[in-house]
C-alpha positions as a Markdown table, in Angstrom:
| # | Residue | x | y | z |
|---|---|---|---|---|
| 1 | Met | -50.7 | -42.6 | -8.1 |
| 2 | Ser | -51.9 | -41.1 | -11.3 |
| 3 | Val | -50.1 | -40.7 | -14.6 |
| 4 | Ser | -49.9 | -37.0 | -14.0 |
| 5 | Thr | -51.6 | -34.1 | -12.1 |
| 6 | Asn | -51.0 | -30.6 | -13.2 |
| 7 | Leu | -51.9 | -27.1 | -12.0 |
| 8 | Tyr | -53.2 | -24.8 | -14.8 |
| 9 | Leu | -53.6 | -21.0 | -14.4 |
| 10 | Thr | -56.3 | -19.5 | -16.8 |
| 11 | Ser | -55.7 | -16.0 | -17.9 |
| 12 | Ser | -58.2 | -13.6 | -19.2 |
| 13 | Ser | -57.9 | -10.1 | -17.8 |
| 14 | Phe | -56.5 | -8.5 | -14.8 |
| 15 | Asn | -57.1 | -5.0 | -13.4 |
| 16 | Pro | -53.8 | -3.5 | -12.1 |
| 17 | Gly | -55.6 | -1.6 | -9.6 |
| 18 | Ser | -56.8 | -4.7 | -7.7 |
| 19 | Gln | -55.1 | -6.6 | -5.1 |
| 20 | Ser | -57.1 | -9.8 | -5.6 |
| 21 | Pro | -57.3 | -12.1 | -8.6 |
| 22 | Ser | -60.3 | -14.0 | -9.7 |
| 23 | Gly | -60.9 | -16.7 | -12.2 |
| 24 | Ser | -60.1 | -20.4 | -12.1 |
| 25 | Leu | -57.2 | -22.3 | -10.8 |
| 26 | Ser | -57.4 | -26.1 | -11.1 |
| 27 | Ala | -55.6 | -29.2 | -9.9 |
| 28 | Ala | -56.6 | -31.5 | -12.8 |
| 29 | Ser | -55.9 | -35.2 | -12.4 |
| 30 | Thr | -54.6 | -37.2 | -15.4 |
| 31 | Cys | -55.0 | -34.5 | -17.9 |
| 32 | Ser | -54.3 | -35.5 | -21.5 |
| 33 | Asn | -55.2 | -32.4 | -23.5 |
| 34 | Met | -55.6 | -28.6 | -22.9 |
| 35 | Ser | -56.7 | -26.0 | -25.4 |
| 36 | Ser | -57.6 | -22.3 | -24.6 |
| 37 | Ser | -60.6 | -20.7 | -26.2 |
| 38 | Ala | -62.4 | -17.3 | -25.4 |
| 39 | Gly | -60.7 | -16.9 | -22.0 |
| 40 | Ser | -61.3 | -20.4 | -20.9 |
| 41 | Val | -59.3 | -23.7 | -20.7 |
| 42 | Arg | -60.7 | -27.0 | -21.7 |
| 43 | Thr | -59.2 | -30.1 | -20.1 |
| 44 | Leu | -59.7 | -33.8 | -20.3 |
| 45 | Ser | -59.9 | -35.3 | -16.9 |
| 46 | Ser | -60.7 | -38.9 | -16.2 |
| 47 | Gly | -62.4 | -39.1 | -19.5 |
| 48 | Glu | -64.8 | -36.1 | -19.1 |
| 49 | Glu | -64.3 | -32.6 | -20.5 |
| 50 | Thr | -64.4 | -29.9 | -18.0 |
| 51 | Val | -64.6 | -26.2 | -18.9 |
| 52 | Leu | -62.7 | -23.8 | -16.6 |
| 53 | Ser | -63.4 | -20.2 | -17.2 |
| 54 | Ser | -63.4 | -16.9 | -15.2 |
| 55 | Ser | -67.2 | -17.0 | -14.9 |
| 56 | Gly | -67.4 | -19.0 | -11.7 |
| 57 | Thr | -65.8 | -21.6 | -9.5 |
| 58 | Thr | -65.1 | -25.1 | -10.6 |
| 59 | Ala | -64.3 | -28.6 | -9.1 |
| 60 | Val | -61.8 | -30.7 | -11.0 |
| 61 | Gly | -60.0 | -33.7 | -9.4 |
| 62 | Gly | -61.8 | -33.0 | -6.0 |
| 63 | Asn | -60.4 | -29.4 | -5.7 |
| 64 | Thr | -62.8 | -26.4 | -5.9 |
| 65 | Ile | -61.2 | -23.1 | -6.8 |
| 66 | Lys | -61.9 | -19.9 | -4.9 |
| 67 | Lys | -63.1 | -16.8 | -6.8 |
| 68 | Pro | -62.5 | -13.9 | -4.5 |
| 69 | His | -64.9 | -11.4 | -6.1 |
| 70 | Glu | -68.3 | -12.0 | -7.7 |
| 71 | Pro | -70.5 | -9.5 | -9.3 |
| 72 | Thr | -73.3 | -8.4 | -7.0 |
| 73 | Ser | -75.8 | -7.2 | -9.5 |
| 74 | Gly | -77.2 | -8.0 | -12.9 |
| 75 | Lys | -75.8 | -4.7 | -14.1 |
| 76 | Ala | -72.4 | -5.8 | -13.2 |
| 77 | Ser | -72.7 | -9.1 | -15.1 |
| 78 | Gly | -74.2 | -7.2 | -18.1 |
| 79 | Ala | -71.2 | -4.8 | -18.1 |
| 80 | Ala | -68.8 | -7.7 | -17.9 |
| 81 | Ser | -70.3 | -9.6 | -20.7 |
| 82 | Ser | -70.4 | -6.6 | -23.0 |
| 83 | Gly | -66.8 | -5.8 | -22.2 |
| 84 | Arg | -67.6 | -2.3 | -20.7 |
| 85 | Gln | -65.6 | -1.2 | -17.6 |
| 86 | Thr | -66.9 | 2.1 | -16.0 |
| 87 | Gly | -65.6 | 3.9 | -13.0 |
| 88 | Ser | -67.6 | 4.4 | -9.9 |
| 89 | Gly | -70.6 | 6.6 | -10.3 |
| 90 | Ser | -71.2 | 5.6 | -14.0 |
| 91 | Ala | -74.7 | 5.0 | -15.4 |
| 92 | Ser | -74.2 | 1.2 | -15.1 |
| 93 | Gly | -73.3 | 1.5 | -11.4 |
| 94 | Trp | -70.4 | -1.0 | -11.9 |
| 95 | Asp | -67.0 | -0.2 | -10.5 |
| 96 | Ala | -64.1 | -1.9 | -12.3 |
| 97 | Ala | -61.8 | -1.7 | -9.2 |
| 98 | Glu | -64.4 | -3.4 | -7.1 |
| 99 | His | -65.4 | -6.1 | -9.5 |
| 100 | Asn | -62.2 | -7.6 | -11.1 |
| 101 | Phe | -62.4 | -10.5 | -13.4 |
| 102 | Gly | -58.7 | -11.0 | -13.9 |
| 103 | Asn | -56.7 | -14.0 | -12.6 |
| 104 | Asp | -53.2 | -13.2 | -12.7 |
| 105 | Tyr | -52.1 | -15.2 | -9.6 |
| 106 | Cys | -48.3 | -14.4 | -10.3 |
| 107 | Asp | -49.0 | -10.7 | -10.2 |
| 108 | His | -51.1 | -11.1 | -7.1 |
| 109 | Tyr | -48.3 | -13.0 | -5.4 |
| 110 | Leu | -46.0 | -10.0 | -6.2 |
| 111 | Arg | -48.5 | -7.6 | -4.8 |
| 112 | Ser | -49.7 | -9.5 | -1.7 |
| 113 | Gly | -47.3 | -12.3 | -1.0 |
| 114 | Val | -50.1 | -14.9 | -1.2 |
| 115 | Leu | -49.0 | -18.0 | -3.0 |
| 116 | Pro | -51.1 | -19.1 | -6.1 |
| 117 | Gln | -51.8 | -22.6 | -4.6 |
| 118 | Ser | -53.4 | -21.1 | -1.5 |
| 119 | His | -56.4 | -20.2 | -3.7 |
| 120 | Ile | -57.4 | -23.9 | -4.1 |
| 121 | Arg | -60.2 | -25.0 | -1.8 |
| 122 | Asn | -61.1 | -28.4 | -0.6 |
| 123 | Ile | -57.5 | -29.3 | 0.1 |
| 124 | Val | -58.5 | -31.0 | 3.5 |
| 125 | Glu | -61.3 | -33.2 | 1.9 |
| 126 | Pro | -60.3 | -33.5 | -1.8 |
| 127 | Leu | -62.5 | -36.6 | -2.4 |
| 128 | Thr | -65.8 | -34.9 | -1.5 |
| 129 | Gly | -68.2 | -35.7 | -4.3 |
| 130 | Tyr | -66.3 | -38.9 | -5.4 |
| 131 | Pro | -67.9 | -41.7 | -3.1 |
| 132 | Lys | -66.1 | -44.6 | -4.9 |
| 133 | Leu | -62.7 | -43.0 | -4.3 |
| 134 | Gln | -63.7 | -42.1 | -0.7 |
| 135 | Arg | -64.6 | -45.9 | -0.1 |
| 136 | Leu | -61.3 | -47.0 | -1.8 |
| 137 | His | -59.3 | -44.7 | 0.5 |
| 138 | Glu | -61.1 | -45.8 | 3.6 |
| 139 | Leu | -60.5 | -49.5 | 2.7 |
| 140 | Lys | -56.9 | -48.9 | 1.8 |
| 141 | Gln | -56.2 | -47.2 | 5.1 |
| 142 | Thr | -57.6 | -50.0 | 7.1 |
| 143 | His | -56.0 | -52.7 | 5.0 |
| 144 | Asn | -52.6 | -51.0 | 5.3 |
| 145 | Arg | -52.9 | -50.5 | 9.0 |
| 146 | Lys | -53.9 | -54.2 | 9.5 |
| 147 | His | -50.9 | -55.5 | 7.7 |
| 148 | Ala | -48.2 | -53.0 | 9.0 |
| 149 | Gly | -45.6 | -54.4 | 11.4 |
| 150 | Lys | -44.4 | -52.4 | 14.4 |
| 151 | Ala | -42.4 | -49.2 | 14.0 |
| 152 | Phe | -38.7 | -49.5 | 14.1 |
| 153 | Gly | -36.0 | -46.7 | 14.4 |
| 154 | Arg | -32.3 | -46.6 | 14.2 |
| 155 | Arg | -30.5 | -43.5 | 15.6 |
| 156 | Val | -27.2 | -43.0 | 13.4 |
| 157 | Ala | -25.1 | -40.0 | 12.7 |
| 158 | Pro | -25.1 | -39.1 | 8.9 |
| 159 | Glu | -21.4 | -39.8 | 8.6 |
| 160 | Asp | -21.9 | -43.4 | 9.9 |
| 161 | Met | -25.0 | -44.3 | 7.9 |
| 162 | Ala | -23.1 | -45.9 | 5.0 |
| 163 | Glu | -21.1 | -48.1 | 7.3 |
| 164 | Glu | -24.3 | -49.1 | 9.2 |
| 165 | Leu | -26.0 | -50.1 | 6.0 |
| 166 | Phe | -23.0 | -52.1 | 4.7 |
| 167 | Lys | -23.1 | -54.0 | 8.2 |
| 168 | Trp | -26.8 | -54.9 | 7.7 |
| 169 | Thr | -26.0 | -56.4 | 4.2 |
| 170 | Asn | -22.9 | -58.1 | 5.2 |
| 171 | Gln | -23.5 | -59.4 | 8.7 |
| 172 | Ser | -27.3 | -59.7 | 9.0 |
| 173 | Gly | -28.2 | -62.1 | 6.4 |
| 174 | Asn | -28.2 | -59.8 | 3.5 |
| 175 | Leu | -31.0 | -57.5 | 4.8 |
| 176 | Asn | -33.1 | -56.0 | 1.9 |
| 177 | Phe | -35.8 | -53.4 | 1.5 |
| 178 | Asp | -38.2 | -53.2 | -1.3 |
| 179 | Val | -39.2 | -49.6 | -0.7 |
| 180 | Val | -36.7 | -47.0 | 0.2 |
| 181 | Met | -37.3 | -43.2 | 0.9 |
| 182 | Val | -34.2 | -40.9 | 1.3 |
| 183 | Asn | -34.0 | -37.5 | 2.8 |
| 184 | Gly | -36.9 | -35.1 | 3.9 |
| 185 | Cys | -38.0 | -31.5 | 3.5 |
| 186 | Leu | -34.8 | -30.2 | 5.0 |
| 187 | Asp | -33.0 | -27.0 | 3.9 |
| 188 | Asn | -29.5 | -28.5 | 4.9 |
| 189 | Tyr | -29.8 | -30.9 | 1.9 |
| 190 | Pro | -26.9 | -33.5 | 1.7 |
| 191 | Asp | -24.5 | -33.1 | -1.1 |
| 192 | Tyr | -24.0 | -35.4 | -4.0 |
| 193 | Asp | -21.0 | -37.4 | -2.4 |
| 194 | Thr | -23.0 | -38.0 | 0.8 |
| 195 | Leu | -25.9 | -39.4 | -1.1 |
| 196 | Val | -24.0 | -41.7 | -3.5 |
| 197 | Asn | -21.9 | -43.2 | -0.6 |
| 198 | Leu | -25.0 | -44.7 | 0.7 |
| 199 | Pro | -25.2 | -48.3 | -0.5 |
| 200 | Ile | -28.8 | -48.1 | -1.8 |
| 201 | Gln | -28.0 | -50.5 | -4.6 |
| 202 | Lys | -27.0 | -53.1 | -2.1 |
| 203 | Ile | -30.0 | -53.1 | 0.2 |
| 204 | Thr | -32.6 | -53.1 | -2.7 |
| 205 | Pro | -33.6 | -56.2 | -4.7 |
| 206 | Arg | -35.4 | -56.4 | -8.0 |
| 207 | Pro | -38.1 | -55.1 | -8.3 |
| 208 | Ser | -37.9 | -52.3 | -5.8 |
| 209 | Ile | -39.0 | -48.6 | -5.5 |
| 210 | Leu | -36.8 | -45.5 | -4.4 |
| 211 | Leu | -38.1 | -42.1 | -3.5 |
| 212 | Leu | -35.7 | -39.2 | -3.2 |
| 213 | Trp | -36.7 | -35.8 | -1.6 |
| 214 | Val | -35.0 | -32.8 | -3.2 |
| 215 | Pro | -35.7 | -29.1 | -3.4 |
| 216 | Gly | -36.4 | -27.5 | -6.7 |
| 217 | Pro | -32.9 | -26.3 | -7.4 |
| 218 | Ala | -31.5 | -29.8 | -6.9 |
| 219 | Leu | -33.7 | -31.7 | -9.3 |
| 220 | Glu | -30.7 | -32.5 | -11.6 |
| 221 | Leu | -28.7 | -33.6 | -8.7 |
| 222 | Gly | -31.5 | -36.0 | -7.6 |
| 223 | Arg | -31.8 | -37.5 | -11.1 |
| 224 | Ala | -28.0 | -38.1 | -11.1 |
| 225 | Val | -28.2 | -39.9 | -7.7 |
| 226 | Leu | -31.1 | -42.1 | -8.9 |
| 227 | Glu | -29.0 | -43.1 | -12.0 |
| 228 | His | -26.0 | -43.9 | -9.7 |
| 229 | Trp | -28.1 | -46.1 | -7.5 |
| 230 | Gly | -29.4 | -48.1 | -10.5 |
| 231 | Phe | -33.0 | -46.7 | -10.6 |
| 232 | Arg | -34.7 | -45.1 | -13.5 |
| 233 | Arg | -36.9 | -42.1 | -12.9 |
| 234 | Ser | -40.6 | -42.9 | -13.2 |
| 235 | Glu | -42.6 | -40.1 | -11.3 |
| 236 | Asp | -42.1 | -36.7 | -9.7 |
| 237 | Ile | -44.3 | -36.2 | -6.7 |
| 238 | Val | -44.7 | -32.5 | -5.9 |
| 239 | Tyr | -45.4 | -31.1 | -2.5 |
| 240 | Phe | -47.0 | -27.7 | -2.6 |
| 241 | Val | -46.5 | -25.5 | 0.4 |
| 242 | Thr | -49.4 | -23.0 | 0.7 |
| 243 | Asp | -48.1 | -20.3 | 3.0 |
| 244 | Arg | -44.8 | -18.5 | 3.3 |
| 245 | Gln | -44.9 | -19.0 | 7.2 |
| 246 | Ser | -45.3 | -22.7 | 6.8 |
| 247 | Leu | -42.8 | -25.1 | 8.5 |
| 248 | His | -41.9 | -26.6 | 5.1 |
| 249 | Phe | -41.6 | -23.4 | 3.0 |
| 250 | Pro | -38.2 | -23.8 | 1.4 |
| 251 | Gln | -35.6 | -21.4 | 3.0 |
| 252 | Gly | -32.4 | -22.5 | 1.0 |
| 253 | Pro | -30.5 | -19.8 | -0.9 |
| 254 | Ala | -31.2 | -19.1 | -4.6 |
| 255 | Lys | -29.2 | -21.1 | -7.1 |
| 256 | Ser | -27.8 | -17.9 | -8.6 |
| 257 | Pro | -28.2 | -14.1 | -8.2 |
| 258 | Lys | -30.4 | -14.2 | -11.3 |
| 259 | Asp | -32.8 | -16.7 | -9.8 |
| 260 | Ala | -35.9 | -14.6 | -9.4 |
| 261 | Ile | -38.4 | -17.3 | -9.0 |
| 262 | Thr | -39.7 | -18.0 | -5.4 |
| 263 | Lys | -39.5 | -21.7 | -4.7 |
| 264 | Ser | -42.6 | -23.0 | -2.8 |
| 265 | Thr | -42.5 | -26.7 | -3.7 |
| 266 | Trp | -40.4 | -29.9 | -2.7 |
| 267 | His | -40.0 | -32.8 | -5.1 |
| 268 | Cys | -40.0 | -36.4 | -4.4 |
| 269 | Leu | -38.5 | -38.3 | -7.2 |
| 270 | Met | -39.6 | -41.8 | -7.7 |
| 271 | Gly | -37.2 | -44.4 | -9.4 |
| 272 | Leu | -37.9 | -48.0 | -10.3 |
| 273 | Lys | -35.4 | -50.9 | -10.3 |
| 274 | Gly | -36.3 | -53.9 | -12.3 |
| 275 | Thr | -39.6 | -54.5 | -14.1 |
| 276 | Leu | -42.9 | -53.2 | -12.7 |
| 277 | Arg | -45.9 | -53.0 | -15.1 |
| 278 | Arg | -48.9 | -50.9 | -14.2 |
| 279 | Ser | -51.4 | -53.2 | -15.8 |
| 280 | Glu | -50.0 | -56.7 | -14.8 |
| 281 | Asp | -48.2 | -56.4 | -11.5 |
| 282 | Ser | -51.2 | -55.7 | -9.4 |
| 283 | Asp | -49.7 | -57.8 | -6.7 |
| 284 | Leu | -46.8 | -55.3 | -6.3 |
| 285 | Ile | -48.2 | -52.0 | -7.1 |
| 286 | Asn | -51.7 | -50.3 | -7.1 |
| 287 | Cys | -51.8 | -47.4 | -9.6 |
| 288 | Asn | -54.3 | -44.6 | -9.9 |
| 289 | Ile | -55.3 | -44.3 | -6.3 |
| 290 | Asp | -53.5 | -41.1 | -5.3 |
| 291 | Thr | -52.3 | -38.3 | -7.5 |
| 292 | Asp | -48.7 | -37.0 | -7.8 |
| 293 | Val | -49.5 | -33.5 | -6.2 |
| 294 | Ile | -49.7 | -33.2 | -2.4 |
| 295 | Leu | -51.1 | -29.9 | -1.2 |
| 296 | Glu | -50.2 | -28.8 | 2.3 |
| 297 | Thr | -53.0 | -28.7 | 4.9 |
| 298 | Ser | -53.3 | -26.8 | 8.1 |
| 299 | Ala | -54.0 | -30.0 | 10.0 |
| 300 | Glu | -50.5 | -31.5 | 9.3 |
| 301 | Arg | -48.5 | -32.6 | 12.3 |
| 302 | Pro | -45.0 | -31.2 | 12.3 |
| 303 | Asn | -42.7 | -33.9 | 10.8 |
| 304 | Val | -39.7 | -34.0 | 8.6 |
| 305 | Val | -41.9 | -34.9 | 5.6 |
| 306 | Pro | -45.6 | -34.5 | 5.0 |
| 307 | Glu | -47.3 | -37.5 | 6.3 |
| 308 | Ala | -49.4 | -37.8 | 3.2 |
| 309 | Ile | -46.3 | -39.1 | 1.4 |
| 310 | Tyr | -46.5 | -42.2 | 3.7 |
| 311 | His | -50.1 | -42.8 | 2.8 |
| 312 | Thr | -49.3 | -42.3 | -1.0 |
| 313 | Ile | -46.4 | -44.8 | -0.9 |
| 314 | Glu | -48.5 | -47.4 | 1.1 |
| 315 | Asn | -51.4 | -47.1 | -1.2 |
| 316 | Phe | -49.2 | -47.6 | -4.3 |
| 317 | Ala | -46.6 | -50.2 | -3.2 |
| 318 | Leu | -47.8 | -53.6 | -1.8 |
| 319 | Met | -44.4 | -54.2 | -0.5 |
| 320 | Asn | -44.0 | -54.6 | 3.4 |
| 321 | Arg | -40.2 | -54.0 | 3.7 |
| 322 | Arg | -39.8 | -50.2 | 3.9 |
| 323 | Ile | -37.1 | -48.0 | 5.1 |
| 324 | His | -36.8 | -44.1 | 5.3 |
| 325 | Ile | -33.2 | -42.8 | 5.5 |
| 326 | Ile | -32.5 | -39.2 | 6.4 |
| 327 | Pro | -28.8 | -38.5 | 6.1 |
| 328 | Ser | -28.9 | -35.0 | 7.7 |
| 329 | Tyr | -29.7 | -33.4 | 10.9 |
| 330 | Ser | -33.3 | -32.2 | 11.4 |
| 331 | Thr | -34.6 | -29.4 | 13.5 |
| 332 | Phe | -36.7 | -29.2 | 16.7 |
| 333 | Glu | -39.6 | -27.9 | 14.6 |
| 334 | Lys | -39.4 | -30.8 | 12.3 |
| 335 | Pro | -39.4 | -34.0 | 14.4 |
| 336 | Val | -38.5 | -37.4 | 12.9 |
| 337 | Arg | -41.5 | -39.5 | 13.9 |
| 338 | Pro | -41.6 | -43.5 | 13.8 |
| 339 | Arg | -44.2 | -45.0 | 11.8 |
| 340 | Pro | -45.7 | -48.4 | 11.8 |
| 341 | Gly | -44.5 | -50.6 | 8.9 |
| 342 | Trp | -41.3 | -48.5 | 8.5 |
| 343 | Val | -37.6 | -48.6 | 9.6 |
| 344 | Ile | -36.6 | -44.9 | 10.0 |
| 345 | Met | -32.9 | -44.2 | 10.1 |
| 346 | Ser | -32.0 | -40.6 | 11.2 |
| 347 | Pro | -29.8 | -39.0 | 13.7 |
| 348 | Asp | -33.0 | -37.5 | 15.2 |
| 349 | Ile | -35.3 | -40.4 | 15.3 |
| 350 | Leu | -37.5 | -40.4 | 18.5 |
| 351 | Leu | -37.3 | -44.3 | 18.7 |
| 352 | Asp | -34.1 | -46.3 | 18.6 |
| 353 | Asn | -35.1 | -50.0 | 18.7 |
| 354 | Phe | -33.9 | -51.6 | 15.4 |
| 355 | Asp | -32.5 | -55.0 | 15.6 |
| 356 | Pro | -31.8 | -56.8 | 12.3 |
| 357 | Gln | -32.8 | -60.2 | 13.7 |
| 358 | Ser | -36.0 | -59.0 | 15.1 |
| 359 | Tyr | -36.9 | -57.1 | 12.0 |
| 360 | Thr | -36.2 | -60.1 | 9.8 |
| 361 | His | -38.3 | -62.3 | 12.1 |
| 362 | Gln | -41.2 | -59.9 | 11.7 |
| 363 | Ala | -40.9 | -59.6 | 7.9 |
| 364 | Asn | -40.9 | -63.3 | 7.5 |
| 365 | Ser | -44.1 | -63.6 | 9.8 |
| 366 | Leu | -45.9 | -60.9 | 8.0 |
| 367 | Gly | -44.8 | -61.8 | 4.6 |
| 368 | Tyr | -43.0 | -59.5 | 2.1 |
| 369 | Arg | -46.2 | -58.5 | 0.4 |
| 370 | Val | -49.5 | -56.8 | 1.5 |
| 371 | Pro | -52.3 | -59.2 | 0.5 |
| 372 | Val | -54.5 | -58.2 | -2.4 |
| 373 | Asp | -58.0 | -57.4 | -1.1 |
| 374 | Pro | -60.8 | -58.2 | -3.8 |
| 375 | Glu | -63.0 | -55.2 | -2.8 |
| 376 | Ile | -60.0 | -52.8 | -3.0 |
| 377 | Asp | -59.0 | -54.3 | -6.4 |
| 378 | Ser | -62.6 | -53.9 | -7.7 |
| 379 | Leu | -62.8 | -50.3 | -6.7 |
| 380 | Arg | -59.2 | -49.4 | -8.0 |
| 381 | Pro | -59.1 | -47.5 | -11.4 |
| 382 | Lys | -57.4 | -49.9 | -13.7 |
| 383 | Thr | -54.6 | -49.1 | -16.2 |
| 384 | Pro | -55.8 | -50.6 | -19.6 |
| 385 | Pro | -53.4 | -53.5 | -20.7 |
| 386 | Lys | -50.8 | -52.5 | -23.3 |
| 387 | Met | -52.3 | -54.8 | -26.0 |
| 388 | Lys | -55.7 | -53.3 | -25.7 |
| 389 | Arg | -54.2 | -49.7 | -25.9 |
| 390 | Asn | -52.4 | -50.6 | -29.1 |
| 391 | Asn | -55.4 | -52.2 | -30.5 |
| 392 | His | -57.4 | -49.2 | -29.8 |
| 393 | Asn | -54.9 | -46.9 | -31.5 |
| 394 | Asn | -54.8 | -49.1 | -34.6 |
| 395 | Asn | -58.6 | -49.0 | -34.9 |
| 396 | Lys | -58.7 | -45.2 | -34.9 |
């Protein structure tokens, strides 16, 4: 999980007569600086400077950007570089309506209904061209699968979940979970009272990690719930839906009649309880393996959450006791699937086999931590120790 991953829209010109934007749209990982100059954007990504302009496609952070229209002749390029835009039949032979160099994706969305994030390519294979990261992810996937326990499910009605969790803590030897995920990409989002009644603070030790799914309009509610449970917000993982017809496209009502912004994202707020240091606690967390942006792919299986979030959590947290609590009813189109290494509590879970004693026995046999693999640790990008960062700043 990187420090930050942002989407940048570069803006140069846009022809109102055209229905397709061009230019550059980039998913840039760990960007620390951005400055615009002469219709281009310069970003610092992983220590290297990358220039994103409207002159061609680019690849940053593993994502290549589509450029719908390209000039088809030298005359077209010459007219563009000199700033001339002539109509069809002109001496230059270049038609401004046919060869558009604008990149106003918001205007294009209003005209066509095509979401801006759908112009990003390499969504399915974002690591193409990064062999070390590819190797790291392959090793991580194999390692996580090897040390995952069997899948557990517990079918409970939303109104009975708080009582069930209290029972686990009081009657089952104080059952704890180090990684807790709550809710999913569901439009019938539970209210504040339903969430805070869940005794998350009682089933999580120190340190532990919490992830809470919220739609865009409920971000403030999500932050308040994290604080109530005793977690401080650390990250915001954003899930970008790439099609209005998608299973996960938010269908909730607008927050107010004045809300004119189309919501096309879900947010997974991550909170920490206790002390977790990125550069020191490598036996608990592995940072810098995944980004905090998930892009929807056409190959995703229908599920209550994108399955990529499970991969991201398992790559990040080396903690084996994981639970996903879904305190609302899902739909037939969004099944709640069991997953190895997780306990999933939901009124719609397809598997209902959880027994506290069996789970505790499995956790004790496997251990509470995923073992550190030397090859994975050598490939993983490291966060510099705090002391070295301070010394570096002082030497400037």
